Each structure stands twice: as C-alpha cells, then as structure tokens.
C-alpha positions as CSV (number, residue, x, y, z in Angstrom):
1,M,0.0,0.0,0.0
2,G,3.0,2.3,-0.5
3,G,2.3,4.6,-3.4
4,P,3.4,8.2,-3.7
5,S,3.0,10.9,-1.1
6,P,0.2,13.3,-2.1
7,A,2.6,16.2,-1.7
8,S,5.3,14.6,-3.9
9,P,6.3,16.1,-7.3
10,E,5.4,12.6,-8.8
11,A,1.8,12.9,-7.5
12,R,1.5,16.5,-8.9
13,R,2.8,15.4,-12.4
14,A,0.4,12.4,-12.4
15,T,-2.6,14.6,-11.5
16,R,-1.7,17.0,-14.3
17,L,-1.4,14.2,-16.8
18,A,-4.6,12.6,-15.7
19,F,-6.5,15.8,-16.3
20,L,-4.9,16.1,-19.7
21,I,-5.9,12.6,-20.5
22,A,-9.5,13.2,-19.4
23,G,-9.9,16.2,-21.6
24,F,-8.1,14.7,-24.5
25,S,-10.1,11.4,-24.4
26,G,-13.5,13.1,-24.4
27,A,-12.7,15.6,-27.1
28,A,-11.0,13.2,-29.5
29,W,-14.3,11.4,-29.8
30,A,-16.2,14.4,-31.1
31,P,-14.7,14.4,-34.7
32,L,-15.8,10.8,-35.0
33,I,-19.5,11.6,-34.5
34,P,-20.3,12.4,-38.2
35,Y,-18.8,9.1,-39.2
36,V,-21.0,7.2,-36.7
37,R,-24.0,9.1,-38.1
38,L,-23.2,8.1,-41.7
39,R,-22.3,4.4,-40.9
40,C,-25.5,3.9,-38.8
41,G,-27.7,5.9,-41.1
42,L,-29.0,8.1,-38.2
43,T,-31.3,11.1,-38.3
44,D,-30.4,14.1,-36.1
45,T,-33.1,13.0,-33.6
46,H,-31.7,9.4,-33.5
47,L,-28.2,10.7,-33.1
48,G,-29.2,12.9,-30.2
49,L,-30.8,9.9,-28.5
50,L,-27.7,7.8,-29.1
51,L,-25.5,10.5,-27.6
52,L,-27.6,10.4,-24.4
53,C,-26.0,6.9,-23.8
54,L,-22.7,8.7,-23.3
55,G,-24.2,11.2,-20.8
56,M,-26.1,8.6,-18.9
57,G,-23.1,6.3,-18.7
58,S,-21.1,9.1,-17.2
59,I,-23.7,10.3,-14.7
60,L,-24.6,6.9,-13.5
61,T,-21.0,5.8,-13.0
62,M,-19.6,8.9,-11.2
63,P,-21.1,8.1,-7.8
64,V,-19.8,4.5,-8.0
65,A,-16.4,5.6,-9.1
66,G,-16.1,8.0,-6.2
67,T,-17.2,5.4,-3.7
68,L,-14.7,2.8,-5.1
69,A,-11.9,5.4,-5.1
70,G,-12.6,6.1,-1.4
71,R,-12.1,2.4,-0.7
72,L,-9.4,1.4,-3.2
73,G,-7.5,4.6,-4.0
74,C,-7.4,6.6,-7.2
75,R,-4.8,4.6,-9.2
76,R,-6.9,1.5,-9.7
77,I,-10.0,3.3,-10.8
78,I,-8.2,5.7,-13.2
79,G,-6.1,2.8,-14.6
80,V,-9.1,0.6,-15.3
81,A,-11.2,3.5,-16.7
82,T,-8.3,4.5,-19.0
83,L,-8.1,0.9,-20.4
84,A,-11.9,1.0,-20.9
85,V,-11.6,4.2,-23.0
86,C,-8.9,2.6,-25.1
87,C,-11.0,-0.6,-25.7
88,T,-14.2,1.2,-26.6
89,M,-12.9,3.9,-29.0
90,P,-12.0,1.5,-31.8
91,I,-15.5,0.0,-31.6
92,L,-17.0,3.5,-31.9
93,A,-14.7,4.2,-34.9
94,T,-15.7,1.1,-36.9
95,S,-19.1,-0.3,-35.9
96,G,-22.2,0.2,-38.1
97,S,-24.6,-1.4,-35.6
98,I,-26.7,1.0,-33.6
99,A,-27.0,-1.4,-30.7
100,V,-23.2,-2.0,-30.6
101,V,-22.5,1.7,-30.8
102,A,-25.0,2.4,-28.0
103,F,-23.5,-0.2,-25.8
104,A,-19.9,1.0,-26.5
105,L,-21.0,4.7,-25.9
106,T,-22.4,3.8,-22.6
107,F,-19.2,2.1,-21.5
108,F,-17.1,5.0,-23.0
109,G,-19.2,7.5,-21.1
110,A,-18.8,5.4,-17.9
111,A,-15.1,5.4,-18.3
112,I,-14.8,9.1,-19.1
113,G,-17.1,9.9,-16.1
114,S,-15.0,7.7,-13.8
115,I,-11.8,9.4,-14.8
116,D,-13.3,12.9,-14.4
117,C,-14.7,12.1,-10.9
118,V,-11.6,10.4,-9.5
119,V,-9.0,12.7,-10.9
120,N,-10.8,15.6,-9.1
121,L,-10.6,13.5,-5.9
122,Q,-6.9,13.1,-6.4
123,A,-6.6,16.8,-7.1
124,V,-8.3,17.7,-3.8
125,V,-6.0,15.4,-1.9
126,V,-2.8,16.7,-3.6
127,E,-3.7,20.3,-3.3
128,R,-4.5,20.0,0.4
129,A,-1.2,18.1,1.0
130,C,0.8,20.8,-0.9
131,G,-0.9,23.6,1.0
132,R,-1.4,25.9,-2.0
133,G,-3.9,26.5,-4.7
134,M,-3.4,24.2,-7.7
135,M,-7.0,23.3,-8.8
136,S,-7.3,25.9,-11.5
137,G,-4.1,24.7,-13.2
138,F,-5.3,21.1,-13.0
139,H,-8.6,22.1,-14.7
140,G,-6.6,24.2,-17.2
141,L,-4.9,21.1,-18.4
142,F,-8.2,19.4,-18.9
143,S,-9.1,22.3,-21.2
144,V,-5.8,22.0,-23.0
145,G,-6.4,18.3,-23.4
146,G,-9.8,19.0,-24.9
147,L,-8.3,21.4,-27.5
148,L,-5.5,19.0,-28.4
149,G,-7.9,16.1,-28.6
150,A,-10.5,17.8,-30.9
151,S,-7.9,19.6,-33.1
152,G,-5.6,16.5,-33.3
153,A,-8.3,14.0,-34.3
154,S,-9.8,16.5,-36.8
155,G,-6.3,17.1,-38.2
156,L,-5.6,13.4,-38.7
157,L,-8.9,12.9,-40.4
158,S,-8.4,15.9,-42.6
159,L,-5.0,14.4,-43.7
160,G,-6.9,11.4,-45.0
161,L,-6.5,8.9,-42.2
162,S,-9.4,6.6,-41.6
163,P,-11.5,6.8,-38.5
164,L,-9.8,3.6,-37.2
165,A,-6.3,4.8,-37.9
166,T,-7.1,8.1,-36.2
167,T,-8.6,6.3,-33.3
168,M,-5.6,4.0,-32.9
169,T,-3.3,7.0,-32.8
170,V,-5.4,8.6,-30.1
171,V,-5.5,5.3,-28.2
172,A,-1.7,5.0,-28.3
173,L,-1.3,8.6,-26.9
174,I,-3.8,7.9,-24.2
175,L,-2.0,4.7,-23.2
176,L,1.3,6.5,-23.2
177,G,-0.1,9.2,-21.0
178,G,-1.7,6.6,-18.7
179,L,1.5,4.7,-18.3
180,L,3.4,7.9,-17.4
181,A,0.8,9.0,-14.9
182,L,0.2,5.6,-13.2
183,P,3.2,5.6,-10.8
184,G,2.1,9.0,-9.3
185,L,-1.6,8.2,-8.9
186,L,-2.6,7.7,-5.2
187,T,-3.1,4.1,-4.0
188,R,-4.2,4.8,-0.4
189,P,-7.9,4.8,0.4
190,T,-9.3,8.3,0.9
191,A,-12.1,7.2,3.2
192,S,-12.4,5.0,6.3
193,S,-14.3,1.8,6.0
194,E,-17.5,3.1,7.5
195,H,-17.8,5.8,4.9
196,T,-17.9,3.9,1.6
197,A,-21.6,4.0,0.6
198,F,-23.2,6.5,-1.8
199,T,-24.9,9.3,0.0
200,L,-27.2,12.0,-1.5
201,P,-25.6,15.5,-1.3
202,H,-26.9,17.7,1.4
203,G,-26.0,21.0,3.1
204,V,-23.2,23.0,1.6
205,V,-22.3,20.1,-0.8
206,L,-25.8,20.4,-2.4
207,V,-25.4,24.2,-2.7
208,I,-22.0,23.8,-4.4
209,G,-23.3,21.0,-6.6
210,M,-26.2,23.3,-7.8
211,M,-23.7,26.0,-8.6
212,C,-21.5,23.6,-10.5
213,F,-24.6,22.5,-12.4
214,I,-25.3,26.1,-13.5
215,V,-21.7,26.8,-14.5
216,F,-21.5,23.5,-16.5
217,L,-24.8,24.3,-18.1
218,A,-23.3,27.6,-19.3
219,E,-20.3,25.7,-20.7
220,G,-22.6,23.2,-22.4
221,A,-24.6,26.0,-23.9
222,A,-21.4,27.5,-25.4
223,I,-20.1,24.2,-26.6
224,D,-23.3,22.8,-28.1
225,W,-25.3,25.8,-29.1
226,S,-22.8,28.6,-30.1
227,A,-22.4,27.5,-33.7
228,V,-26.2,27.0,-34.1
229,F,-26.9,30.4,-32.6
230,L,-24.4,32.2,-34.8
231,A,-25.8,30.5,-37.9
232,T,-29.5,30.8,-37.3
233,V,-29.9,33.9,-35.1
234,R,-26.9,36.1,-36.0
235,H,-26.8,34.8,-39.6
236,V,-23.1,34.2,-39.7
237,D,-21.6,32.2,-42.6
238,V,-21.5,28.5,-41.6
239,R,-17.7,28.5,-42.2
240,H,-17.2,30.9,-39.3
241,T,-19.8,29.7,-36.8
242,G,-17.1,27.8,-34.9
243,L,-15.6,31.1,-33.8
244,G,-18.1,31.3,-30.9
245,Y,-16.7,28.1,-29.3
246,V,-13.1,29.2,-30.1
247,A,-13.7,32.5,-28.3
248,F,-15.1,30.7,-25.3
249,A,-12.5,27.9,-25.1
250,C,-9.5,30.3,-25.5
251,T,-10.5,32.6,-22.6
252,M,-11.5,29.6,-20.4
253,T,-8.2,27.8,-21.0
254,A,-6.1,31.0,-20.4
255,G,-8.2,31.8,-17.3
256,R,-7.6,28.4,-15.8
257,L,-3.9,28.3,-16.6
258,L,-3.6,31.7,-14.8
259,G,-6.0,30.7,-12.1
260,D,-3.7,29.4,-9.5
261,R,-1.9,32.7,-9.5
262,L,-5.2,34.5,-9.1
263,V,-6.3,32.2,-6.2
264,R,-3.1,33.1,-4.3
265,H,-3.9,36.9,-4.6
266,V,-7.7,37.1,-4.8
267,A,-10.1,35.6,-2.3
268,G,-12.0,32.6,-3.5
269,H,-15.5,34.0,-2.8
270,I,-14.6,37.1,-5.0
271,L,-13.5,34.8,-7.8
272,V,-16.7,32.8,-7.6
273,V,-19.1,35.7,-7.4
274,A,-17.3,37.9,-9.9
275,G,-16.8,35.0,-12.3
276,C,-20.5,34.1,-12.2
277,L,-21.4,37.8,-12.8
278,L,-19.0,38.1,-15.7
279,G,-20.3,34.9,-17.2
280,A,-23.9,36.2,-16.8
281,A,-23.0,39.5,-18.5
282,G,-21.4,37.6,-21.3
283,M,-24.4,35.3,-21.8
284,L,-26.9,38.1,-21.7
285,L,-24.7,40.0,-24.2
286,V,-24.9,37.0,-26.5
287,A,-28.6,36.8,-26.1
288,T,-29.6,40.4,-26.5
289,V,-27.2,42.4,-28.7
290,P,-27.9,41.6,-32.4
291,V,-24.4,42.1,-33.6
292,W,-22.3,39.0,-34.2
293,Q,-19.0,40.6,-33.1
294,F,-20.6,41.3,-29.7
295,T,-21.8,37.7,-29.7
296,L,-18.2,36.6,-30.0
297,A,-17.2,39.0,-27.2
298,G,-20.0,37.6,-25.1
299,Y,-18.8,34.0,-25.5
300,A,-15.3,35.2,-24.6
301,L,-16.7,36.8,-21.4
302,V,-18.5,33.5,-20.5
303,G,-15.3,31.6,-20.8
304,A,-13.3,34.0,-18.8
305,G,-16.0,34.3,-16.1
306,C,-16.7,30.6,-15.7
307,A,-13.0,29.6,-15.9
308,N,-12.1,29.5,-12.2
309,V,-15.5,29.1,-10.5
310,V,-15.6,25.3,-10.6
311,P,-11.9,24.8,-9.6
312,V,-12.5,27.1,-6.5
313,L,-15.6,25.1,-5.6
314,Y,-13.8,21.8,-5.9
315,S,-11.1,23.1,-3.5
316,A,-13.9,24.1,-1.1
317,I,-15.3,20.6,-1.1
318,G,-11.9,19.4,0.3
319,R,-12.5,21.7,3.3
320,Q,-16.1,21.0,4.1
321,K,-16.9,18.5,6.9
322,R,-20.6,17.7,6.2
323,M,-19.8,14.7,3.9
324,P,-16.7,12.5,3.3
325,E,-14.8,14.2,0.5
326,H,-14.9,11.2,-1.9
327,L,-18.7,11.1,-1.6
328,A,-19.0,14.9,-1.8
329,I,-16.7,15.0,-4.9
330,S,-18.6,12.3,-6.7
331,A,-21.9,14.1,-5.8
332,I,-20.9,17.5,-7.2
333,T,-19.2,15.9,-10.2
334,T,-22.5,14.1,-11.0
335,L,-24.6,17.2,-10.5
336,G,-22.1,19.4,-12.5
337,Y,-21.7,17.0,-15.4
338,S,-25.5,16.6,-15.7
339,G,-25.5,20.3,-16.5
340,I,-23.1,19.9,-19.4
341,L,-24.5,16.5,-20.6
342,I,-28.3,16.9,-20.1
343,G,-28.6,20.7,-19.8
344,P,-28.1,21.5,-23.5
345,A,-30.9,19.1,-24.5
346,A,-33.2,21.0,-22.1
347,L,-32.1,24.3,-23.7
348,G,-33.2,22.8,-27.0
349,F,-36.8,22.3,-25.8
350,I,-36.9,25.8,-24.4
351,A,-35.5,27.1,-27.7
352,G,-38.2,25.2,-29.6
353,A,-40.9,26.9,-27.5
354,A,-39.6,30.4,-27.0
355,G,-36.5,30.8,-29.2
356,L,-32.8,30.3,-28.7
357,S,-32.1,33.8,-27.6
358,V,-34.6,33.3,-24.7
359,A,-33.0,30.0,-23.8
360,L,-29.5,31.5,-23.6
361,A,-30.8,34.5,-21.6
362,M,-32.2,32.1,-19.1
363,V,-28.7,30.6,-18.7
364,G,-27.4,34.2,-18.0
365,L,-30.1,34.6,-15.3
366,L,-29.1,31.3,-13.7
367,L,-25.5,32.5,-13.5
368,L,-26.8,35.5,-11.6
369,V,-28.5,33.0,-9.2
370,A,-25.2,31.2,-8.9
371,A,-23.5,34.5,-8.0
372,L,-26.0,35.1,-5.3
373,M,-25.5,31.5,-3.9
374,G,-21.7,32.1,-3.9
375,S,-22.1,35.3,-2.0
376,L,-24.0,33.4,0.8
377,L,-21.4,30.6,1.2
378,Q,-19.2,30.8,4.3
379,R,-16.0,32.7,3.3
380,P,-13.5,30.6,5.1
381,L,-14.8,27.5,3.2
382,I,-14.4,29.2,-0.2
383,D,-11.3,31.3,0.5
384,G,-9.2,28.6,2.3
385,N,-5.5,29.5,2.8
386,R,-4.1,31.9,0.3
387,H,-0.3,32.4,0.0
C-alpha cells in the first residue's frame, strides 16, 4: 500500500497528466460523431438519443467511481477506466450497428465519467497536501487536453487517415499518458471503511453541486449551441460559426492556466461571485445584442468568467466537513456534469418553444442566481488558505 505521497512532485505530475488525458479522451471522440451518423444511417433525432447513452453512462457511474476510489485509492479506478476508454474507442470508430455503438458509448461515457470524478478527488488530496492553490491549473490542463484532442483528431482525419487509424493513434497517446501517470496516482484509500456507501448530497455540498450544475450548463450552452446560434440567429456564414466556441475555449483555458496565481492573490469568494457575474453578463450580451461581433465577445466573457468558478468550488469541497470528501466530490461531479450533458438538451426544448435567444438569456439569469448563492457561502470555506 505504499504509493506516492500526495505532496510529492510525482503525484502532482500524475494529476496534471490525468486531467490532460481526461480532456483529450472526451474531445477526441467528437470528430468521429459524423462518421458514426453516416455508418449507422442516423437522423439528427436518433443521433441525439444515441449520444444520451454517453451522458447517462457518465452520470450513473460517477457516484460508483467516487465510492470505489474512497475504498481502493485513485490509481486502480483511473487505470481501469483509461483501459476501458482505449478498448471502446476502436469500436466507436468502426461499428455500423446502432446497438453495438449504443453499448460502446455507454461504457465509453462510464469510463470518461469515472476518470473525471476520481481525478478531481486526487486533485483535492494533492492540493491539500501541498498547501497551496493548484486546482485551476489542473482544470486548465483538462481544457488544454480538450483542445488537443479535438484539433488533433480532426487534423488526422483531414489528412486522409481513416477513423480507425485516427482512433488507434489517439489510443496510443492515451495509453502512453496513462503509463506515465500511473506511478504517481494515489493508492491509499481516501475514506475510512465506515464511509464507503453512496450518499445523497446535502447541506453546503448540495449548494456547491447546484452552482456547478449552473456553470457547467453555461459551458454546455457555449459548446453545443454557439455555432447554431451564430448561424440561425446572427446569420453568420457557416464556415465561421465555430468562432463562438473558439472565443469561449480560449478565454476559459487561459483563465484556468492563470487561475492558481489568481487564487493566491484574490479571495475565492470574490473569484466565484465575480466569475458568475462576468459569465452572466457575457451570456446576456450573446442573447440580447444583435451584432455577431458582440456575440463573440459575449462568449469570450462567458469563458473568462466561468474559468475558475468550478476549480475554486472543488477546492472548497476538500475543506467542508458535512460529507466524506470522496462522496462529496462524486456528488458534485455528477450534478455538475449533468449540467453539461443533459442541460443543452433542455435548452433545445426551451429554444423550440420560445427561441434560442430566450434559452440563452435564461442561462445568464441562472448564472446570476449562482453568483447570489456564492455570496451566501461561508467565506472561510471558499477562501481557504491563500499564500
């Protein structure tokens, strides 16, 4: 039961690599979606239903992954989940059977969700052991991994590689990263034996989970709806509709990479409240000003505002005493990721009834609610120790 010390450089490097792998794995799947649609002969409606398998696999597995990590340590769970990602991706790249793809997507989502949950648990333990803010930098590498995964897989496909060849290249990189990270992942249980069952979130954990849900919903709105909004509402040429996501992703990634420095100089509650307010202003700008350049600026504000809210809230979970941290982290990860996985579908229903501008404006209003919730949280819990 040796394993690395949470404060060791080895553990810090492994945590960074695991976040990079998590972002890279999920994003590298996105360029394969059109190929799956063509192979299986899916309509947009059927594709949307199929993609729900990924979200449901993630959401249902996160509480289990957190519980198992509390009992077995982080290394085993992340290692098995990484292997599951590598085994399912080639199936997604080649199968023309809807049933097989649905089954593989569910396992793929379960593996991705397990990594996302447990790596945040490792990050909380490592950050606490090191005694300084590191969570924003960890999450920044998740964003970097996402950009590398999406752009790398798209680039390989555009060079003429088949989906299978592209996927095998991605799998090789994931395996290499996993092998490099494995020695530094924590092996010690993070919970005592009497605290290993799943528990519904309550108290401050529920409040933080609801805030994570709102922030992740804003992220999902930018990822899934920005191109559609620019094309259908702002009437931007389809070749340029990806600029909304680019504006969002660039400011979010930069904000997270600079976030640890900010956390050392700015109180956590200020970062949370100001970030939610900035994100709300950006989303309302997107929804209300009928000029596409201002729409891009709005998405950039959403990325900058939301960048460090979730990392600060994850750090706060490591300080609360209402729930064992492995259960609390799995709970807020499940709540948060339901915002990014299920929330955009709900926005689609609202958009169908009242218009996409109204749906996005509602996200802006929810971010104002999150800012209010953040202002009511206990400051010692959110601020922690700043150096």
